[in-house]
C-alpha positions as YAML, in Angstrom:
chain: A
units: angstrom
residues:
- id: 1
  name: MET
  ca: [0.15, 0.20, 0.18]
- id: 2
  name: VAL
  ca: [2.85, 2.38, 0.82]
- id: 3
  name: GLN
  ca: [4.55, 1.86, -2.54]
- id: 4
  name: ARG
  ca: [1.26, 2.61, -4.36]
- id: 5
  name: THR
  ca: [0.65, 5.79, -2.44]
- id: 6
  name: LYS
  ca: [4.06, 6.72, -3.36]
- id: 7
  name: TYR
  ca: [3.51, 6.49, -7.03]
- id: 8
  name: ILE
  ca: [0.28, 8.23, -6.77]
- id: 9
  name: ARG
  ca: [2.02, 11.07, -5.17]
- id: 10
  name: PHE
  ca: [4.60, 11.06, -7.84]
- id: 11
  name: SER
  ca: [2.08, 10.85, -10.54]
- id: 12
  name: VAL
  ca: [0.23, 13.76, -8.79]
- id: 13
  name: VAL
  ca: [3.29, 16.12, -8.81]
- id: 14
  name: ALA
  ca: [4.25, 15.16, -12.45]
- id: 15
  name: LEU
  ca: [0.81, 16.01, -13.55]
- id: 16
  name: LEU
  ca: [0.59, 19.33, -11.57]
- id: 17
  name: VAL
  ca: [4.30, 20.21, -13.18]
- id: 18
  name: VAL
  ca: [3.33, 19.29, -16.74]
- id: 19
  name: LEU
  ca: [-0.16, 21.42, -16.18]
- id: 20
  name: CYS
  ca: [1.49, 24.31, -14.65]
- id: 21
  name: ASP
  ca: [4.08, 24.21, -17.68]
- id: 22
  name: GLN
  ca: [1.40, 24.12, -20.60]
- id: 23
  name: VAL
  ca: [-0.91, 26.73, -18.76]
- id: 24
  name: SER
  ca: [2.20, 29.17, -18.56]
- id: 25
  name: LYS
  ca: [2.90, 28.57, -22.19]
- id: 26
  name: ALA
  ca: [-0.57, 29.17, -23.34]
- id: 27
  name: ILE
  ca: [-0.97, 32.44, -21.47]
- id: 28
  name: VAL
  ca: [2.48, 33.68, -22.73]
- id: 29
  name: LEU
  ca: [1.24, 32.77, -26.54]
- id: 30
  name: GLU
  ca: [-2.21, 34.42, -25.60]
- id: 31
  name: LYS
  ca: [-1.19, 37.71, -23.98]
- id: 32
  name: MET
  ca: [2.48, 38.44, -24.88]
- id: 33
  name: PRO
  ca: [3.68, 39.74, -28.24]
- id: 34
  name: ILE
  ca: [6.62, 37.81, -29.40]
- id: 35
  name: PHE
  ca: [10.40, 39.24, -28.14]
- id: 36
  name: LYS
  ca: [8.18, 41.21, -25.28]
- id: 37
  name: SER
  ca: [10.07, 40.90, -21.90]
- id: 38
  name: ILE
  ca: [8.51, 41.15, -18.36]
- id: 39
  name: SER
  ca: [10.91, 41.80, -15.34]
- id: 40
  name: ILE
  ca: [9.89, 39.17, -12.64]
- id: 41
  name: ILE
  ca: [12.70, 39.62, -10.08]
- id: 42
  name: PRO
  ca: [14.36, 42.87, -11.60]
- id: 43
  name: GLY
  ca: [18.16, 42.17, -12.56]
- id: 44
  name: PHE
  ca: [17.65, 38.58, -12.10]
- id: 45
  name: PHE
  ca: [14.75, 36.90, -13.97]
- id: 46
  name: ASN
  ca: [12.87, 38.20, -17.01]
- id: 47
  name: LEU
  ca: [10.09, 36.43, -18.62]
- id: 48
  name: THR
  ca: [10.53, 36.74, -22.61]
- id: 49
  name: HIS
  ca: [8.32, 35.38, -25.23]
- id: 50
  name: VAL
  ca: [10.65, 33.61, -27.93]
- id: 51
  name: HIS
  ca: [10.38, 30.49, -29.90]
- id: 52
  name: ASN
  ca: [13.13, 27.84, -29.62]
- id: 53
  name: PRO
  ca: [12.66, 24.92, -32.14]
- id: 54
  name: GLY
  ca: [15.76, 23.40, -30.62]
- id: 55
  name: GLY
  ca: [16.22, 21.71, -27.19]
- id: 56
  name: ALA
  ca: [17.94, 23.22, -23.88]
- id: 57
  name: PHE
  ca: [19.92, 26.51, -25.16]
- id: 58
  name: GLY
  ca: [19.08, 25.93, -28.84]
- id: 59
  name: PHE
  ca: [20.37, 22.53, -29.19]
- id: 60
  name: LEU
  ca: [19.98, 21.19, -32.72]
- id: 61
  name: ALA
  ca: [17.65, 24.18, -33.31]
- id: 62
  name: GLN
  ca: [19.58, 24.70, -36.78]
- id: 63
  name: ASN
  ca: [19.11, 20.85, -37.80]
- id: 64
  name: GLY
  ca: [15.58, 20.82, -39.87]
- id: 65
  name: SER
  ca: [15.75, 17.06, -39.99]
- id: 66
  name: PRO
  ca: [12.84, 14.87, -38.63]
- id: 67
  name: LEU
  ca: [15.80, 12.89, -37.06]
- id: 68
  name: ARG
  ca: [15.77, 15.92, -34.46]
- id: 69
  name: HIS
  ca: [12.08, 14.81, -33.42]
- id: 70
  name: TRP
  ca: [13.11, 11.25, -32.67]
- id: 71
  name: ILE
  ca: [16.46, 12.21, -30.89]
- id: 72
  name: PHE
  ca: [14.35, 14.40, -28.14]
- id: 73
  name: LEU
  ca: [11.71, 11.81, -27.91]
- id: 74
  name: SER
  ca: [14.52, 9.22, -27.10]
- id: 75
  name: ALA
  ca: [16.10, 11.19, -24.61]
- id: 76
  name: ALA
  ca: [12.68, 12.00, -22.87]
- id: 77
  name: LEU
  ca: [11.69, 8.30, -22.71]
- id: 78
  name: VAL
  ca: [15.13, 7.26, -21.40]
- id: 79
  name: ALA
  ca: [14.81, 10.05, -18.71]
- id: 80
  name: LEU
  ca: [11.52, 9.33, -17.80]
- id: 81
  name: GLY
  ca: [12.64, 5.32, -17.30]
- id: 82
  name: LEU
  ca: [15.25, 6.49, -15.01]
- id: 83
  name: ILE
  ca: [13.27, 8.59, -13.21]
- id: 84
  name: LEU
  ca: [10.82, 5.79, -12.69]
- id: 85
  name: TYR
  ca: [13.55, 3.49, -12.10]
- id: 86
  name: PHE
  ca: [15.21, 5.41, -9.23]
- id: 87
  name: TYR
  ca: [11.92, 6.82, -7.73]
...
């Protein structure tokens, strides 16, 4: 029973993180013009509306090949598997 509760809690937290991420992205797409920046913590953190077709920091952004999609999908599945294994 403890094991089941552990996975339910993990699933709820993961779902909330994904939900918050998607809602915040939808709000930015709806309300902020492209390249507009809003200071959240002055001098430290700005929210800026930009589009990144690549991964983190533009990784593979210049590569227009469909292989990019499979690389990111594979990396995400491996990361998810490792998270679940170690959790």
